[in-house]
N, C-alpha and C positions, 0 to 999 in steps of 0.2 A: 504493500500500500504506500502511496506517495506521502511524503512528509507533510504536504500542504493539507491533507485530510485531517491531520491531528491538530490544526490550529484552533484555538479556543473560539467557541461560538460567541456571537454578540450577547451581552448581558441580558439575562432573561427578564430583568425588571423594567425594560422599556415597554411602555403600555402598547397593546395591540392597536389601540385607537390611533396611535401616532401614524401607523401605516395608512389607515383609511383617510386620515386628514390630509396626508401628503400625496396620496395616489392621484387625485385630480390635477395636481400641479407637475406631474412627472414630465410631460411634454415640454412645458415652459422651462422647467429646470434643465432638461436635456439640451434645449436650444441655448440656454445661457452658458452651460458648461462647454458646449461645442464652440461657441463664439470665443470664449476665453482661450480654449485650446488652440484654435486657429491663430489667434493673435499672439500667443506666447511660444508655440512650438513650431518652428519652421517646417519640419517634415510633414505636418498636418495642416499647413496653411492653405492648401488648394481647396477651393470652394466646391468642386464637383469631382466626379470620377471615383476610382477605387479608394483613394485616400479618404475622401469624405465618407464613403460607405463604411470603411473600417472604423473611423472615429465615431460615427453615429451608432454603429452596432456595439462598440465597446462601452459607450456611455449608457445607452439604453439598457443593455444587459446588466450593467453594474447597478443602475438605479432600481430596475425591476427586481433584481435579485435581493437587494437589501430590503426593500419594502416588503417583498413576499416573505422573507424569513422573519421579519419582525411581526408581520401579521399572522403568520401560521408557523408555529414552532416545528411542525412535522415536515416542512418543506426541506427536501434534501439539497445539500449544496453541491453534490457530485456533478450535476449537469452544468452548473455555473462554472465550476472550476475547470471542467472539460472545455467549456466555451473559451475560457481565458487561456487555457493551454493552447487551444487552436489559434487564438489571436496572437499569442506570443510566437508560435511557430510560423504563422504567416508573416510576421514582422521580420523574422530571421530569413525567411525565403526571399523576401523583397530586398534584403540587404540594409534595412533600416536599423539603427542602433536601438537596443532595448531601453536606453535612457529616455528616448523620446516617448515611448509608451508609459514608462514609469512617471515621467513628468506630467503627462496627460492625466493619469490617475490621481496624482496629487492635486492637480487643479480641480478635478471633480470633487475631491474631499473638501477643498477650501471653499468652493462655491456652495456645496451642501451645507457646510457649517455656517457660512454667511447667511444663507436663506433661513437656516434654523434660528440663528440669532435674531433675525428680523421678525420672524413669526412667533418667537417665544412668548411674548406678552399675550398675543391673541390666543395662543394655545394654552396659556396659563401653565407654563413649564417652570418648575422651580430650578434654582441653581444646581441642586443635586441631580435633578432629572436631565438638565442640560449636559452636565458632566458625563452622565451615563450614556447619553446618546452620542456625545462627542467621542467617548472611548470606543463605543461600538463601531462608529464610522472608521476610526483608525485601525481597529482590529480587522474589520472587513476589508479595508484597503490593503492591509498586509496579506490577507488571504489571496485576494485576486492578483495582487502583484507577484506573489510567490508562484502562483499557478502560471502566470504569463512567463515568468522567468524560467520555470521548468520546461514549458513548451518551447521557449526560445532555445534553450540549451539542447533539448532533444533534436530540434530541427537542425541546429548547427552541427551536431554530431552526425546526424544522418547525411547532411550535405558533405561534411568532411569525408565520411566513409565512402560515399558515392564518388566523390572527386578522386579519392585515393584509388578506388577500383578502376576508374577510367584511366588514371595515370599508369597503373600497372598494365592495363590492356594495351595502352599505347607503347609501353616499353616492349611488351611481347610482340607487337607488330613490328617494331623497329629491329628486333633481333631475329625475326622469323626467317626461315630458309625453306622454300624460296620466299623472297620478299613479297608482301602483299601489294595490291593495287595502290598506287600513289594517292588516289582519291580517298581511300579508307584512312590512310595516315593523316591526310590533310583534315578530314572531317573530325577525327578523334582529337587531333591536336587543337583544333578550334574549340572543341567542347571543354577542354581543360585549360585553355588560355596559353598553350605552349606553341612557340614559334619554331617551325622546322628550320634547323640551321643548314648552312652549306655543308659542313662536315660535323661528324660526331665520333666519339670513341666509346667503346664499351669497356667496362671495368669489372673484372671477376674478383670476388671476395671469398675468403675462407676464414672462419672464426679461429682465433688463436687459442681459445679454450672453450670447453663445453659449457652449456647453459645459455640462458638468455642474455644477449648483449644489448647495450644501450643503442638506440637508434642514432645514427650519426647526424649531426647538424649540417645540412647541405643547402646550397642555394636552391631556390624554388624551380629553376629551370633544369636541375639535375633530376632525372627520373630514377627511381630506386625500387627494387623489389628484393627485400632481404628474406622473404619467405619461400622463394624458389628453392628447388633442390640445388641449383647453382646460383647463389645470391649474386646480383650484379647491379650495376648502375649504367645509365646512358648519360654521357657528358656532352652537351652541345658545344661546338666551337672549342675543342680541347686545346688548341694552340693559341687561344686568345690570352689577353693580359690576365695574369693571376690564376689561370686555370691549372697550371702545373702544380701550384701549391695547395689547391683545395683538397687534395686527397691525403695529404700528410697527417691531418688530425685523426684519420681512421686507423693509423698504424698501431696504436696501442691495443686495439681490440681485434683488428683484422689483418690478414695477409692480403695485400692489394696488388693486383696485376692489371695494368692499363693497356688495352689493345691499341692498335694504331688508329690514327685519324682516317676516316673513310667517308664516302658519300652516304647520304641518308639511306639509300637502298642497300648498303653493304654492311649493315650492323651485324649480321650473322657472322661474317668473316672476322670482324674486329673482336667479337665475343669469343669465337672459336680459338683465335690466337691467344687471347688473354687467358682462357681456361687452360690451354697447353702450357703457357708460362707459369700459371699457378700450380699446375701439377709438377713441373720441374722444381719449383720452389719447395713444395711439400717433400720432395725426395732429396732436397739439399743440393740440387744441381745449381740452382740460382739462389742468390742471397735474398732474404725476405725482410731484412731490417729496414729497408727503404722501399718506396714504391717501385715495383718491377715494371719497367716500361718495355713493351714488346719491341718497339723500334730500336732498343739498345741490345736486343738479344735475338735478332732474326736468325743468325747463323746457328745458335744453339738450338732454337726451336726447329729449324730445318734438319739439323743433324739428328735430333732425337725423334723426328717424325716417324721413322721406321727403324726401331732399334734392332729388329731381327736382321735387317739389311746391314746395319752398322756392325753387328756381331760377325756376320759373314765376311764383311770387308776386313775386320780386324784379323780374322784368322789368316787371310791371304796377305794383307799388306804388312802386318807386324810379325809374320812368321820368322823373319831373320833374327828376331830377338830371343827366340825360344832357347837357344843354346847358351845364353848368358845367365849369370847369377842375378837374383832379383834386384839387388841394389844397383848393379850395373845397367840392367834393363831400364830402371826408372830414370837414371841420370841421362842415358843416351836418348830416351824418348823425350824427356823434358828439353834437352838441348836441341834435338832435331826439330821439335815443334817451334821453339823460339827462333831458330835459324830460318825456317820456312816463313814464319810470320814477319821476319825482319827483312824479307827480300834477299836472303842469302848473304846477309851482312853479319860477319862474326862479331864485330865490335858492338853493333846494336843488340845482337843476341846476348852478348855478355852483360850489357847494361840491363836488359830485361831480367836476367837471371841473377844479377848482382854477384857475378864471379869474374875472374880475370879472363881477358880475351884469349890468352894462351891456353887456359883450361878448355874454353869452348873449341878452339882449333884442334886440340888433342882429341876431344870427344868426337868432333866432326869427322876427323880422319877415320875413326872407327865406324861411325854411322854411314859415311859415304861408301866405305868398303862393303858394308852389309847391305845397303839399299841402292847400290849403284844402278841397277837396272830400272828400278822404279823412278829414281830421280832424273833419269834421262827422258822419261816419258811424261808429257803434260798431264795425261789422265792419271798416271800413277802418282805424280806429285799431288794432284788435287785430292785423290782418295786417301793418300797417306796423311795429308794434313787434316782431312776430315776425321779420320779415326783417331788421330792424336788429339784433336780438339775435344772429341767426345771423352777420351780418357782423362784429359786435363779437367774438364768440367765436372765429371763424376768424382774423380779422385781428390780434387782440390777442396771439395766440401765434405767428403766422407772421412777424410783423414787416412784413407787406405789408398795411397797414390798408385800402387801397382795393380790393384785389383782387376781392372778391365784388361790388362795386358795378358796375352796368351802365354801359357807355359808356367804361370806362377803356382807353386805348390802350396 
């Protein structure tokens, strides 16, 4: 049961005759109240149309409800409170502030008290009886104001829920594969007040710990669905000013992988790449202490796209290392990769590895002897560098540097 149903009834010692004396004046009293409301509350100042109808209904219901309850103690207040819940809900739906309705109700109470004071002598009302009626008016005002506020809040919650559902549907459209008709995206975007951008990026998220996580505070143009099996965001204009930084506050609760900027119809591609990067972060291949940007890890994502193929390539391309001791295998693999990445420059490779160039040249003589045939062939060099990159990515995060290399006992 709603809390407003428990509000104290008007004092029972108001004479029932009061209702009958005032009933003939209700129309005039309503007109007086409406006039003052229009003069004092800008939202209700229009003389005709929906606004005027709302004001008149609220005033007439309030007056009739009060008089009826004074005149007949058995009259239920449930219907009146439902009416005011509906009025409050209507105000929320129209986007008008609740304060306007509350101000209008206070004006009604003021006008009613003023009329009561004017008629008190004719009605032979004592000072105590005037106080009783005044208190009843205030209690009654609190009841209907609380009902209106409840209806207003319920309508706002429904509207927020419906808006959130539409925003989630829009996100799902933007990451759908194949992409939907552009008209559907435009229509749903318009319904939630979202402007389709020239480019967008999808962001894949994974909670860092179990349990319910706080909802991140994000700009209103960022679409979010954290209840999906693969929680994600859609960030419009990801390369715009300040956009790179907006994901950082999420890092305390989420591992964050940002897909590349793509056209509006390519959201599925951006999300797919972000999810792959997130999977590599879960396995320790990519660091997760900062936002993982797919654009910085394209080669890693490509290399790990088909790990079965990489494993087969490792068996072939790294076969010359099988006859070496584990430590020697590691050092030669590390040096050979640095040399390939440095454009065959021993000095640069030494700088990458933080060792003396002579050490690099010594190891390279061994490596070149072992891999001579592969290094002469462009395809062989490409595949050799690919499998060495895969080894470095996995080993560098797991602490087991030689694990991916063949022949390790």
